[in-house]
N, C-alpha and C positions, 0 to 999 in steps of 0.2 A: 454619386453622393447618396448616402443612406437617408431615410426619412428623418432620423433623429437629428442629423446635421442640417437638413433642409429646414427644420422647424426651430432651430436653435437661435439664441440671441447672445449678444456679447455685453458684458458689464466690466467696468474698470474701477478700481478703488484701492484704498489702503487697507491692508489686513489689520483690523483693530485689535482682535485677540482671538486665541484659539480655545474653543470649548473642549475639544477632544482631538487627540492624535493617536492613531494606532502606529506604534513605532515599527512594526514589521512590514506593513503594506502601505503606509502613507494615508490611509483613509482618515479624513478630518472633518470635523464640524467647526466652522469658524464664523466670525462676524466681519463683514467687509463694509468699510465706510465709503459710500459712493457719493460723489459730489453731483448735485442736481444742476439744472440750467441756471438757477439763480444763486448758486453757490452754497445752498443749504446741503447738509449732510444727511443721507439716509443710510441706516444700518440694515444690511441684508444678511440673513443667515445663508451660508453656502456650505454644501456638503459634497464630498467626493474625494477622489485621489488628488491630494495636494502635496505630493512628495517633494521635500526640499524647501517648502515654503517657510518664510520667516514672518513673525509679527513685525509690523512696520513696513513690510514690502508693499510696493504697488504691484498688483497683478491684473492681468487682462484675462478674463475667463469666458469660455464659450460653453453654453449649456441652455437650460430652460427652467423656468419657474414651475414648481410643483406644489400642490397643497397636501401636506402630510396630515393625516386624520388627527394626530395628537399634537404635533409641534407647529402646525400652521404652514405659512408660506416659506418655502426654501428654494434656493437656486441650486439645481443639481449640475455640478461641473462635469462636462464631458471632456474638456481639455483646457489648458491654461498656459500662460507664459508669465514668468516672473520678470518684472522690470527692476531697475535699481532702487534700493531702499530710499525713501523720500525724506531726506533731511534729518536733522538732529532729533526731532521729536519722534519720528518713526524708529530711528536707531535706538533711542532711549527705551522705547517699548520692547524692542527686540532684546536688548541687554537685560532688562528687568525680568522678562518672562522666560527666556530661553537658556540663560547661562547660570549654572549652579553657583551660588555664592554671591551673586549680584542681584540685590533687591531693588525696589523702586527708588529708595533714597540714594543709593550709590550710583545707580544708573542716571539719576538726575544730575548728580555732581559731575559725572563724566560728560554728559551732554552739555552742561553749562560751561565746563572748562574748555572743550574743543569747539563748541558751536557748530556751524555748518561745515567745518572741515573734518568732523568726526569720521565720516565715511572714508575719506582719503587717508586719515591716520590709521584706521583699522586695516585698510588695504595695503598700505606701503610702509607704515612706521608703527606697528602694533606695540613695540616695546615702550612707546611713549606713554602707555597707560600708567606706568609707574609715577608719572608726573602728577597725577591726580591725588590730592590728599586723601589718605585712608586706604589706598590700594597698595597691597604688598606684592611680593614677587609671585606667590602662589596664585592669587586672583588674577594678576596681570597675565600670567602664562595661560591660565584657564580661558580668559577672554580671547587671547591670541589664537589658541588652538581651536576653540569653538568657531571663531569667525572663519579661520582658514578651512576647517573641515566642512562647514556648512556651504562654503563657496564651492568646494569640490563636489558636494552632493548636487548643487544646482547645475553645475556644468555637466555632470554625469547624467542627470535626468534629461536634460535637453538633448544630449548625444543619443541616449537610448530611444527617446521618443522619435528622433529623426531616423532611426533605423527600425521602427515598427515594434520596439520592445516596450511593454507596459512600464510606466513609471514606477509601479509598485515594486519592480525588481531593483530599482536604483538604490533604495535604502539598504536592502540586503547585501547588494554588491559593495556598497560603500562601507557597511559594517564589516564585511569580510576583508576588504583590501585597503580600507582607510583612505587617506588623503590622495594617494597615488592610484586610486582605482581607475580613473579615466585613462591615465597613461598606460596602465597595465592592459586594459581592455583593448586599447588601440594597437598596442604592440602584439597582443595575441588574443583575438576575440574568442578563440576556441576555449579559453579558460572559463568562459561563461557556461559552456556545456559541461565542463568537467566538475564545476564546483557549485553552481547555483541551480537548485532544484526548480524545475518549471521552464528552464531554458535548455532546449535540446540542440543537437548538432546542426539540424537544418536551420534553426534561427541564427546560431552563431556563424554558420557558413554564409548566410545572407549578409551579415555584417562584414565578414571578411572579404566578400566579393566587392562590396561597396568601398571598402578601404583599399582595394587594389591588390589583395593577396592572390597570387596566381592559382588557378584551379589545380594545376599539377605541381604545386609546391610541396616540399617535404613536410612543411608545417601543417598543411591541410591533410596530407596523407596520414600523419600520426594521429590527428584527431579523427580521421575517417576509420582507422583501424579500431580505435577505442569505441567508436560509435557502433561498428559492426559487431564487436564482441559484446557490448552492453545489450544490443538488441537481441543477439543470440541468447544471452543469459535470460532476458525477459521471456523468451520463447521456450525456456527450460533446458537449454544446453549448457554444459559445464565448460566446453571449449568450442571453438570453431575451426574447421579445417582450413589450412592456408589456401587451399585451392578455392574454397568458398569465398574467402575474403578477396582473392584476386578476381573472381567472377563478379562480386559486388562492386568492386572498383570500376569494372568495365560497364556493367549493365545499369547500375543504380546511381553511381557517383560520377560517371563520365571522366574517369581518370585512367592513366596507364597502369596496367596490372603490375608492371615492374616496380612501380612506386610502392605497392603493397609490401613486396619483399623487403625493400629498403626501409620502409617505416617500421615493419615488424622487427627488423634487425636493430634499429635504433632504440625502439621501446624495450627490447630485450636487454640491451646494454644498460639502459636506464633502470632496469629491474621493475618495469611496469607490466611486462607480459613475460610468460614462460613458453618456450617452444620445445616440443618433444616429438619424436617420431612415433606415430601410432602404427597399427598393423596395416592400414590401408592408405594413410595420408599423414601429413604433418599437422600436429595439433597445436593450436595457439590459444593459450589461456590468459585471462586476466590474472594477475598475481594472487589476489585473495582467493579465487576459486581453485587455483592450482594448489595452494597451501591447504585449503579445506579438503580437497579430494585426497591429497597425500596423507594428511593427518588422520582422516577417517580410516583409510586403509591400514595405517600403522597401528592405530589404537585398537581396531578390531582384531588384528593379528595378536597384539599383546594380550588383550583380554582373553581371547580364545585359548592362548597357550598357558594361561594361569592354572594352578592346581585346582581340580574340581572338588566338590563336596564328596566326602567318602561314601562309597556304595552302601554300607549298612545304614548310614544316616539317611540317605535318599530313600531306601526301602521303608524305613520306619515312618518317614514323613508321608510317603505315598499311602501307606496303610492307614495313617491317621486321617488323611484327606478322604479316602474312600469310605471310611467309617462315618465321617461327618456329612457326607454328601447327601443333599436332599433328593437328588435324582441320580439313579445309577449311571455311572459313566460308561461310555462305550469303550471298546478296545482301543480305538484310535485316540480317544481322549486320555485314556490311561497312559498310552504310549507318549503322548504329548506332555503329560504331567511329569512322567519319569525323565523324559529328555530335557525338559526345562530345568529340572533340579540338578541333573548331573552334568550339564554343559554350562560353560561360562557365558557363551553367547548362543542364543537359540532364536529361531524364527518360527512362529505359529501363524499359518495363514488359512483362510477359509471364507466362504461366502456367507450370505445371510442365512440364519437358521441352522448353522452347523455346530452350534454349541460353544462358541468362543467365550461368551460371558460365563456360562456354567463352568467351563474349564478354568477361567481366571479365578473364580471364587475358590475352586479346589486348590489351585496353586498357592493362593494366599493362606488357606488353612494349613497346607503342608509346610509353608515357610514359618508360620507361627509355631508349628510343632517343633521345629529345630532352632527356634529362637532368632529367626531372621525377620526383621520388619521390612516389608517391601515398600519402595518409593514408587508411587504411581504417577504417570505423566502422559500428556498427549500434546500434539502440536497446536491445537486451537482451544479456545475457551469452551466452546460448545462440546467438543469431544472430551475435554477434561471433566466437564459437568456430567456428561452421560456416563463416563467411567466411574465417577464417584457414586452416582445413583445406582449403577449396576452392581457395584462391589460393596457399597456401604463403607468404603474407606476414603480418606482424603486423597484427592488427585489434583494436580496443578498443571497449568500449561508449562511447556519446557522453558519458555521465557521467564516465567515467574519462579520456576524451580531454580534456574541459574542466577536469578536476582540481578536484573539489569540495573546499571548505575548510570543515570543520565550525565552526571558530572564528568565521567570518564569516557562515556560513549561505548562502553563494553559491559560484559557480564562480570559480576563479582566472583562467581564460582568458576574455577578453571583449574589448571594444573597446579598452581601455587596455593589455591584455596579450594580443594575438592569438596564435593558433596559428601556428607556423612551418611553414606548409603552403601549397603553391601548387596542389595538386589534391586535393580531398577526395571520396572515394566513400562514400556511405551506402547500405548494403544494407538490405533489409526496410524501406524508407522509408515504407510504409503504416502502420507502427506508431508513427511519430513524431508526437506531439501538438504543439499550437501553442506551448506554453511551451518544450518541449525544442528545437523548431525555432528559436525565437527566440534561445535561448541559444547554439545552434550557429552560427547566422548572425552573431550579434554578435561571435563569436570569429574569423571569417574575415577575412583581409587583403583589401584592395580588389582586388588582382590575382589572387585565388584562383579557381580553377574548381571547380564543384560538380556532381557526378553523383549523381542520385537513382535508385536501382534498386529496383523493387518490383513487386508484383502488384496492380493497381488493382481486381481483382475480389474481393480478400479483404476481410474486415471492416475498418472503420477502427480507429484507435488506441483504446486503453482510455481515455486521457485526452482532454480536450476538443479538438475540431477534427477535420478530415479533410484534413490538409495535402497529401498526395500527390494525392488526387482534385481538390482545389481548384486546385493548381498546374496539373494537366492541363487542367481545365475553363477556366482563365483564358486559355489559348492565348498566354501571355506567352513561354514558352520552348519550344524544340523537344522534341517527344515522339516517341520511336520505340517502336512496339509490335511485339513479336516474336510471330508467330503459328505458324510452322512447328514441328511436333512431330517430334523426330528419331527415327530408326528404333529405337534401343535403348529410348527412352522409350515408344514406341508399344506395346512388348511388355508394358507394365505396365497392368493394368486400373485401378489407382489413378489413374494419369495419364489414361488414356483416359476414365474415368468423370468425372473432374474437368472435362475439356473438354466432355463430353456435357452435364454440368450447366450449363455456361456457355452452351450453345446451347439450353437449355431442354428437353433430352431426358432421358428416364428412364434411369438407369444400368443397365448390363448386370450381372445378378446370377445368373450361371450356377453360382456356387459351385464352380468347377473346383478340385479338391483341389490341383492344382499352381499355382493362381493366387494372387493377392495381395489380392483383394477379395471379401468375403462378406457376405451378408445372411441373417439368421435371423429368420423371421417368428414373432413372439410377440405375443399380444393383451393379456393382463392385465399390469398393472405388476409384479405379483409374479413372473410368468413371465419378464418382461424382466430383472428383478433377478437371479433365480436363474441365468439363462443367462449374464449378465455375470460373475457370481461364478465359474461353472464355467470360463468362458474365461480369466479372469485367474489362477485358482488351478491349473487343470489343463490345459485343452484346448489352449491356445496354448504352454504351457511345454514345451520339448523339440522344438518345431517352428519353422520360419522363422528359425533361428539364435537363438531366445529360450531362454535357460537360467535366467532369473530373472524372477519377476513384476514386478520393478522396471523391466524393459525395456518394460512395457506401461503405456500411459496411457489411462485412461478419460476421455473428453470428453463433456460434456452441454450442451444449450442453455441450461439454467436453473439457478439456485441452489436454488429451492424446489420443492416438489411431490414426488410419490412417486418420481420418477427424476431429481431435482435433485442438486446437489453435496452438500447436507447429508445426504440420505438415503443416497446412494451411499457417501459417506465413512464414515458410521456402520457400514454393513454391511461394507465392504471393510477397514476397520481391524480389526473384530472377526474377520474371516477371515484377514487377512495378518499382523496384529501384535496378537494378543489379550491379551498379558500382558507385564509388565516394569515397571521403574520408571516412574512416571507423575505427572503434575501436573494437577489439575483446575482449570479456569478457567471458571466459570459452568456452562453445560450441556455443556461440551466436556471431553474427556480427551485429553491429549497424552502420548504414550509414547516412551520411548527406542526409536529405530529408525523412528519414523513419518516418512513422506514429507510434507513441508509446503511451503506456498507463501507468499511475502511478498505482502501484500495492498495495501500502499501504499509509496511511496518513503520510505526512511529514509536520509537523506543522511549522518547522523552515523555510521551503521554501514557505509555504502557498499553497502547492499542495496536493490534496487529492485523496484518493483511487477512481479509475475510471476516473480520468481526462485524456482526450485525447490531445496529442500535436504532434508537428513535430520537428525533430532534425534540427536545423538551423546552427549548427557549430560542427565540430569534430576536436579536437586537439589530435592526437594520441601520440605526443611527451610528452604532459603533462597528458595524460590519462584522458581527460576531454571532455564532450559534453555539448552543450547548447540546451535546448528544449524550443520551444515557445508553451505555453499552452494558452487557452483562458483567464485564469486568470492573467498570468504573464510569464516572461521568467525565467528559472531556470538553474543553472549549476550543473552538476553531475560529480564526479570523479569516479575512478575505484571501490572504496569501496562502492559506492552507486548505482551501476548499477543493483544490484539485486532488486531495487525498480522499475525498468523500464522493460516493455515487449513490443514486437512488437504488433501493433494493427491493422494490415491489417485484421486480424480475432480476435475477442474477444469472451469471453463466454457470453451467454445470461444474466447470473447474472450481469456481469460488464456493460451491456448495459442499465440497469434500469435508468429511468429518462431522457434518451436521445431519440432524434428523428433523423432519418437519411432519406435523400431523397430516398435512395434505400437500401433495406435489402436483402441479399442473405444468405440462410441458408441450410446446408446439413441436411437431416433427414434420418438416415440410421440405419439398425439393429446393427451396431457397437456401437451405442449410447444407446443401450437398457437399461442400468442402469439409464439413465437420461430422458428417454422419458416419460414425464408427461404432462398433459393438461395445467397446469399453466405455464410451461416453454415454450411450443409452443405458448400459448396465449401472453406471455410477448414478445417473439421474433416478432410475427406478428405485434403487436401494436407499435413496434418501427419504423415501416416504414411509411413515410409520402406520398410518391408518388407511389412506387412500391415495392412489396414483391415477391421474387422468392424462392421457395423451390425446392431442388434437392435431389432425393433419391428414396426410395421405398414406395409404397402405404401401405405395411404391417407395416413399421415403423411409417408412418403417422397415421395409424389406431390405433397402439399401444398407441401413444401419446394421441389421442382423447379419447380412452377408459380408460386410466390410470388416474383416478381422485385422486389417493392417493398423499397426500402431505407429504413430509418428516416432521415428527413431530419435532418441536424445543422445547427443554426443557426450559421452562420459567414458572414462577409463577406470572407474572404480572396480568393476568386475574383473577387469584385466589385472589390476594391481593386487586384488585379493586372491586371484585364482591360484590354487595349489596343484601342481602337476602330479 
């Protein structure tokens, strides 16, 4: 028994009225009429998850009394059970408050007409509502449906609680599947993992086991295949080898590997997965990822085969760009300029300081000269903003460019309604995953040119695929690599060390007080943590143009461990934002003023994976927070908080496409699983003004030596390859 349960008390009473209900997660503020020893009624404010509760119900709640600084004494509900609604008076309150079209006067007539038999009538003979004077067919049907559906929600809530699933999920499941939700869940509990965000395979599997579904059933096997494929996609793979799925069945899922083959075959027949023979193994795709990869390959081939801009026009545009250039372009930049104009699809890649921004400006001037207005885009809001600042031209995220429509769950721009663009430039293209690339390419007109600009030495996209690297590897389209580091950039040790890393050389760590790259050697994890806290709170503030700790971003290779994002955020939140209005969500506390990060795409809100924001309002009573992102403000309730994480420290992967005035990064043997050259390179190149590494030289040396990149299972390069 945990301490909260040990110190809890139980109260029982009639739910007098609801002050607030969050329809998504069941968080409620209500008044409970509790009978005392002498029969007198005491009204108690209760707060918490009351999913499925009805006005007029008798509930027995377990919890504890707390004193809210603004609202006074409240009973915080930890758990509750709903008893049968208590008589005609309670049911009258329910009808008046919960059913649209039934006000207090009509509810009173219904209660007076049926008296104490009202509950039985609603349960067994709801059509008798027509007997009450003033009730027509529509209102009678509405009462019947509402009573039936609320009963289903009550039963579903009890069932889920009994299987360790939070009652907050009950309302969403009930909204998705309606009155037959409980029946459907009992018949196939794996439907929860397929359709309800926040319930994974493991949770659904535990329910299935309690319901007696055999571990080696084909029903479980189908769900397990989906689970393995979804987890592979989360790790960046477009498909999973069948042999890997078979191995997971044996090692992680305790199932016969033969069942994997049978389940894959059934899912393929149901058109949920696609199976193809790859060079070394059998590839198993989730259907949407197979479509995305196939479509990217097809559209790139079509664009590349289109008629190019005429050579004399290209040369005229190049001459105009060279004449207007503020800085004389190098030979490789001129080559890149000419290639981008005369090819329908081009890739330009290069590390920091190699003149990609200067080149982009010249390309835009050249396009202006021939009457082409380029459309500029990037995968993230921060990258789009940097592109706009660098070029002086409007730039959008790819999501905004394609105009997401929440009502349809897709993008407005596509094959049927393409972008009115004849030249599209995508910066930070290494961040573009296979599905985003497919959506963008589908929206390009047949005569559109596409320029992909990025750094192929950075980490691949957070989402599945490695589009930029695969396009380069395919040799389908021209690729121009910029190598020359320009004089001003050479003065920066951040840039110099980034290029040293790429050559497999140990970075220069002279710790010059006037420099911009530092390494502080600390051995024990607690020493690393203490140094990072000093840097963020004191030592960097007031130097390097940094006047606010919010200009400093801590990056780390991992989420878990003594120096992962979880541990660092816990310490940094306590240091930088220790108090204020807050909302607890599981083991996390979110406070007004906290820096936070969006952890997955939310198309309805228009906020996407990796977006950084700040909490600007916390309403604990309503279980809601408001976050100001660069793109927009967005509200989140309790059921959506799993989309949000603290961002005082974020993973290197999540930092892609962003630049920070200062970067602080632990590099320690505890990160050994992730210490690779491209990860360290990506982290260092996120820093604009100063980069500080804290840890051990042995860990730093391991990262420099380890050139191995985690292979991502993708067949895009193979589909694009031209013999």
